[in-house]
N, C-alpha and C positions, 0 to 999 in steps of 0.2 A: 718549431713546426717542422714535421718531417718533409724531406724532399723525396719524391717517388718517381719511378720510371713510368713511361707510357703504358706498359703492360700491367704494372702494378695499379695504375689508375683505373684501367678497365676492370681489374679484379676487385678493386674497392667499390666501384659502381655495382658490380654483380653481387658482391656480398651484402652491400647495403640493401638491395632489393630482396634477395633470396633469404638472407638470414635475419635481417633487421626489419623487413616488411615495409620498406619505403618504395612505392612503385616507381619504376623507371620514368614513367610519364611525369611524376612529381619532381624527380630530379631535374628533368629537362625544363619543366616550368620554373623551378627555382633558379636554374642557371640563366635562362633567358630574362627572367625578372631582375636578376642581379645586374646584368648588362644594361638593361633599360634604365634601372635606377642610376647607374653610373652616368649614362649618357644624359639623362634628364638633369642631373645635378651639375653637369659641366656645360651644357649647351641649352640655355634657357630662353633664347629668343623665340617668341611665339610664331614667327614666320619662318623659322629654320626648317629646311626640308631634310629628311633622312632617307638615305638610300641603303637598303639592306640587301646584300648579295649573298645568296645561299647556295650551297651544294646540296646534293640529294641525300647525304647521310645525316647522322645525328647532330653534327655541327650546324647543318642547315636547319634541322629541327629547332635547335636553340635560337637560330635567327628568326624563325617564324614566330616564336614566342616574343622575341624582342620587338618585331614589327607590330604584333598585336598590342603589346603593352604600351608602346609609343603612341599608337593610334588611340588607345583608350585614354591616354593622357592629353588627347586633343592635338597631337602633332601631325604634320604633313608627312606621310610615309609612302615610300615607293619600294617595291620588292622585286628583285630579279632572281629567278630560279634558274640555275644552270643545268637544267634537265627538263624532260617532259614530266609533268605532274604525275603521269601514270607510273613513273619509275619509283616513286616514293614508297617506302615501306615502314612498318612499325610505328614508333613514336613520332618520327618525322612526318609520316603521312597523317597521323592523327592531329598533329598541330597545324599542318597545312589546312586541313578541313576546318579547324577552329577559326581560321581567318574569316570565315563566313560562307554563305551559300554561293560559291563561285560560279559566275556565268560569263561567257565570252562577251567582251565589249568590242565595239567597232575599232578595227585596226587594219590599215591597209598594208602594213609591213609583212612581207612574205615570211612564213614559218615562225615569226615572233608572235606568240600567242599572248594577247593581253586579257587579263582578268581583272575583276574588281570584287570587293566584298560587299554583300548586303543588298544591292539593288540591281535592276537590269540596265540602268544607265549610269555611266561614270559620274561621280560627283566628289566634292572635296571631303565628304564624310567617310569615304571608302578608303581602303588600302589599295593602291594601284599595284597589281601584281602582274609581272611579265615573265616570260620564260624564253630562254635561248638554248638551243641544243647543238649549235656549231659555232666555231669562232667567228664566222662571217656574220652571224646574227647579232654579235655584239656591236656591229656597226649600225644596227637599226635605230630608228628614232626612239623606240620604246626603251631599248637598252641604254642609249645615251641619256635618256631622261632620268634613269635611275643613277647612272654613274656620274651624272652632272649635279647630283644633290649637294647640299651644303655640308653635310656630314655623312661619311660612309661607314657602314657596319660590315666588317669582313666575317662572314659565317660560312665560308666555303669548305675549309678543311680544318679538322681539329688535331689534337695531340696524338690520336691514334693513327694518323697518316704517316706513311714512310715514303720519302722522296725517291725518285724525282717526280715532279708534276709535269704534265704535258697537255697538249690539245686545248680544249675549251677552257679548262681551269687555268692553265698557264697564261692564256691570253687575257682572261679576266683579271688575274693577279697583276699582270703587267699594266693593265689599264687602271687598276686601283692605285698602284704605286705611282703612276704618272699623274694622277689627279692632284690638284692643289688643295683639295678638301682634307680636313682631318679624318684619320682612319682609326676606328676602334676595332681591335681584333677580339673575336669571341674565342676564348680558350687559348689560342696561339695564332700568330700571323700565318695565314695559309701558305703551305709549302714548306714550313719549317719542320725540322726533325726535333722532336721534344727531348730526345735523350742526348743531344750533342752539348758538350760543355765548351763551347767556343763559337767561332764564327760559322755561320751557315753558308752553304754553297747552293747553287742552282737558283730556281725561281722561288722567291719568298716575298710575300706582300709587305709593303711598308706599313708600319703601325705607329700611331702617335700615342696610343695607350692600349693596354691589354687587360681584359677581365678574364681570369681563369677561375677554376673551381676546386674546392676541397683542400688541395695541397699543390705546391709548385712542382713542376718537373725540372730536370737539370737545365734545360735551355732557358727557362724563365729566370733562373738565377745567374747563369754564366753565359747566356747566348747572345747578349747585346741585341735583343730583338726590337727594342724601342728606345727612343730618347725620352719618352714620357713615363708616366706612372704605370705600375703593374698592380692590379687588385686581385687578391685571392679571396673569393667569396665562399662561405659555407653554403651547401645546398641540401644538407640532410644526412650526410654520412656521419655516424657516430665515431668517436675517437677509436673505439675498438676495431673498427673496420679499416682504419688507415694504417697499413703495415708497409714497411720498406726494408729492402735488403741493402740499401746503400750506406746505412749507418751515418747519414748526413742530414743535418738540420739547418733550417734558416732561423736566424735570430730575429725575433719580432718584439714589439712592445709588450706582448702578453707574457713573455718570459722575463722581461726586465722590470716591469711595473711592480711586482711584489716586493722588490727591494727598495722601492721608492715611496713606501707607505708613510703617512703622517707620523711624526714622532710623538712619544708620550709627553704629556704636559710637564712632567717632572724630570725631563732630560737634563743631563749635564755632560760636559765635554769628555769626561772620563768614560762615558758609555759608548763612545764612537771611535775609540782607538787612537793610537799615537804612531805616526809614521816617521821613520828616520830616513832621510834622503842623503846618501853619500855620493857626492859628485862635485863637479866644478873643477876648474883649473885656470891658470892664467889665460885670459882671453875667452874663456867659456863659462863665465859665472852665470850667464842668463839661463843656461840649460838647467842647472840645479835649482835656480830660483823658480823657473816655470814649473818644474816637476813638483816642487814643494807646494806652490800656490795652487796648482791643479788638484793636489790631494786635499787641500783645504776646501776648495770649491766643490769637490766631489762629496764632501760631507764628513770627513774624518775630524775628530775632535781637536787634535794637536799635531803639529808638524815641526820637526827639527831638521835643519839642513846642516850637515857636517861637511866642511869644505876647507881647502888649504887656508892657512892663516892669512896670507896676503890677499886672498880672494874674498874673505868673509865680509869686509865692509861693503863691497859691491853687492853681494847677495842680500845682505841685510837691508840695503837701501831700496830694493825693489818693492818689498811688501812688509809693513810693520807687523803683520800677523805671524810672520815666520820667526821661529826661534832658531838660533844658530849656535854651532859649536866649531871652534877652530881646530884644525888638524896640522900636525907637523908636515912640512912640505919639502920636496926636492928642490934642487937649484933651478929647475924649470917651472916651478910654481905648481907642481902636481902633488898628489898625496904620497907621502913617504912611508917606507917600511916602519918607521918609528911611530906612525899613527895607528898601526894595526891594533894594539892593545886597547887604545882609547875607543876605537870604533867598536870593538867587541863588547866593551863595557857599556857603551851607549846602546847598542843593539839589544843587549840582554833585557832591557827594561821597556822595549818598544813592541808594538803589535805587529808591525810590518817593517821590513828593511828594503829600501829601493836603492840599487847601486848602478851607476853607469852614466847618468846624464852629465856630459861635459867633462868626464873624468880623465880623458886623454889616453893615448896609447903608449905612454911612457912604460918601459919594461918593469921598473921598480913598482910603479903603481899597479900594473897588471898582476904582479906577484901578490900584492896586498889583496886584490880582488879574489884571486884564486884561493888564497888562504882563508879568507872570511867565508866564502861560499862553502868551502870544505868543512869548516868547523862550526858554523852557526846553524842552529835548528829553528831560528825565527823564520816565519813565512817571508819569502823574499821575491822581489821583482828585479830581474836582471835585464839591462838594456844597453844599447849603444856600445861604447868602448868597454863596458862591463862584460858584454858578450865577446867582443874581440879579444879579450884577455885569454879566452879559451881556444883561440884559432888553432894552436898546435897541441891543445890539451883537452880535446872534446870528451875524451873518456872520463875525465874528472868531473864532468858536469852531470851530476846525478841527483835526482830528487830525494832518494833514500827515505821515502815515507813522509817527508815534510812537503809543505806547499812551496814549490819553486816555479815561478812564472818567467818565461823567456819571451821577449818581444822583438824578434829580429825583423829587419826588412830583408828583401832577397839577397842583397850584398852581404849582410852579416850572416844570413843563413848559408850562403856559399862558403864562407870561411869556417862555419861550424861543421859543415858536412863534407867539404871537399868537392862538392858538385859545382858545376858552373851555374851562373845566374840563369842562363837560358834553360838549363835542365830543370832547375827549380821552378821556373815560371811555367814550364810545360806540364808539370805534374805537382802542382802546389798542394793539393789535398793529400796525396800519398806521402809526399816528402814530410809535411807537417805531422801527419798521423803516425808515421813510422818513427820519426825522431822522438815525439812525445812518449810513445809507448816504450821505446828502447831505453830512454833516459829517465823515465818516471816523472815527467814534468808536464806543466800546462804550457803549451807553445802557441804563441800568437804570431802567425806569419803575416806581416803587414803587407798592404797593397790593395789593388782593386779587388774587392770581395775578400777582405781579410779572413783568414782561416784560424779558428781556435780549436786546438786538439788537446785532449786530455790523456793522462797516462793509461786509461782503459780503452783508448782509440776512439772515444766519443768525439765527434767532430761537428762543429757548427760554422756556418758561413754568415758573414755580416753584410747586409745590403746597404748600409748607410755609408756616407762619405762621398767625396768628389775629387776631381783632379786638382782643385785649388789647394788641397791639403798636402800636395807635393812641394813642401817648402820647409826650410829649416825650423826646427823646434816643435813641430807637431808630434813627433815621436816622444819628446820629453813631456809634452802635455799628456800623452797617453800613459806614459809611465806613472805620472802622478795620479791620473784617474784610476788606473788599475790598483795602485797602492792604497788610494783612499777608499775604494770600494771594498778591498780586502780587509782593511782595518775595521770597517764596520761589520763585515760578515765573514769573520775568519773560519766559521764552521760551514760556510756555503761558498767555498773558494771558487769553484768552477762557475757557479752562477754569477758571482761577483765579477769575474773576469769577462764573461760574455756580456754582462750588463755594461761594464766600462767601455768595451770595444764599441758596442752599439751606440752609447750615449756620446762618445767621442766623435764618431762619424756623423751622428745627427747634429751635433753642435756645429760641425763644419758645414753641413747642408743648410742649417738655419742662418749661419753667418753669410753664406753665399747668396741666399735667396731673400735677404731683406730683414735681418734682425735689427739693423740700424735704420736710419731714415731713408736709405736707398740700398738696394742689394750691393754686395761687394763682388766685383768681378773675380773669377777664379784666379786671374793673374795677380790680383791685389790682396788676396787673403794672406794674413800672417797668423802665426801660431796663437798669439794672445787673443785674437778674435774668437777662437774656440772657447777659451776660458770665459770670456764675457757672455757667450751663448749657452753655457752650461745650464743655467737656471731655466731657460726656456726649453731646452732639450729635456730636462726632467719633467717639466709640466706637460709638454706635448706627448711624451711617452705615456704618462698616466692617462691622458685623454684618449690617445689612440688605443690603449688596452681595453677601453670600454666598448669599442666598436666590434661588431661580429666579424667584419671583414678585415683583412690585413692589406695594407698598401705600402709600397716602397718605390724607390726610383725617383727620377726627376719630377719636379712639380708635385711631389707627394706630401709636402709639408703643410698643405692647406688644412686648416681646422677652424670651423666657425666659432668655437668657444675660446680660441686663443685671443686674449685681449692684448693685441700688440700691433705695431705698425708694419707687420710683414707685408712685403710687396712681392708678388709673383707674376710671371708672364701669363 
């Protein structure tokens, strides 16, 4: 899914109407309806009151549709317009009129005009519509009535707004943020800059969930705008209208699901590849074992773990499904130079070679890694100390037309590039993109919003994962997942990598949010919890891909068709 700027989003809407014939009023109707659908699915109490706070622009117009749709569903709706109704123009004015034949109702509050829809006397069947034109009027009984609702809908400012916000809108945003009620943002929390890839400044509304439309903007992906879910709803723009200059995409279930289709009835293990994991050392046997078993759980047909001879019994004891091969070792219990020929012979018959988990930073072992990477043309995944072997030899790390996948965390990326970790974290996208292009590799820069960049500079951002995954071994699990997906889809390497990254993060989310009888706290998550959750991650991805909307972020793991004991807040 393309990530677009705010100006590109405006152009998409324009092109959708002018070139593809979808009226702008229809786009607004679809947008408001998507928000109402989200709200109704999450707040089902029949006595729940909904306060919709609207600006005078198109975001407010979306809010008018939300209010009407909620009222049509029989909900108690109150609407606060932060303008005089006479100021409304275009589609916003049209949707305000659709609330009903508005007539003044009795209200003794100065300048705070109270309206209702449908009849000359206020009653519960109407939408109570109030307006405020100054900050002082937000203190009126009418405004407080709306702001005191059980659920608030923020439809003040959309992604076309450029900060800072001041006056009436700023005061309304502050009151929304101070409320204890859940807040649903229409398009984006009011006051936010949609094009910022980081923390916002100035006055920005609190949001417990966001419903945006057509395609995400940078702030939806990188802006930390909400602790809750973000939904991206289609509202009528065809794919041809969605253009972006960012060359940046969001990984969603729709891109991953095609690789998770049911297998043919006559399947056999030879159809799904054979992964060779080269790793492990004295004291680090678990890393190689986890990588190998992750590859099996990802769906590859066979996995062999080649590891130092003294380490092999430990690796073999973890999972009987893993095949093992002993390698000559150094005095420190790491892979020796004498093992190089055996590794090359083993790799020649395999679909994918994964090097690095638990391999150590022994210099003799590092030399083995560099030699194998230089001489082998087998598709390869390089991780952990396999990457550190190139700390002073980064120019030797070249794809050379083969599939070479690197999976560094920021510290390993620092050693590969010579940049500080802080420099990498400030410019993750360009660092990953430039390195991938220069070295002809697929680069997976791990971390919050993992970046996957290809040798042609194609770049994808992963929305799954959580802080609980900041624990030893999760990188080894990812190595196995990537290798396992590559083994099954060697001709679709880039798709296989982005699928592996997405599924790995989703498994972590499912584990933290209740794959077991109770959710695992982020502090308690361990790497093998992810492997246990792989199967559910696969299933949820297939189900999510059937939805027209895309949802990600905290509390986005809900799915009515998942037959499991998932618990969520």
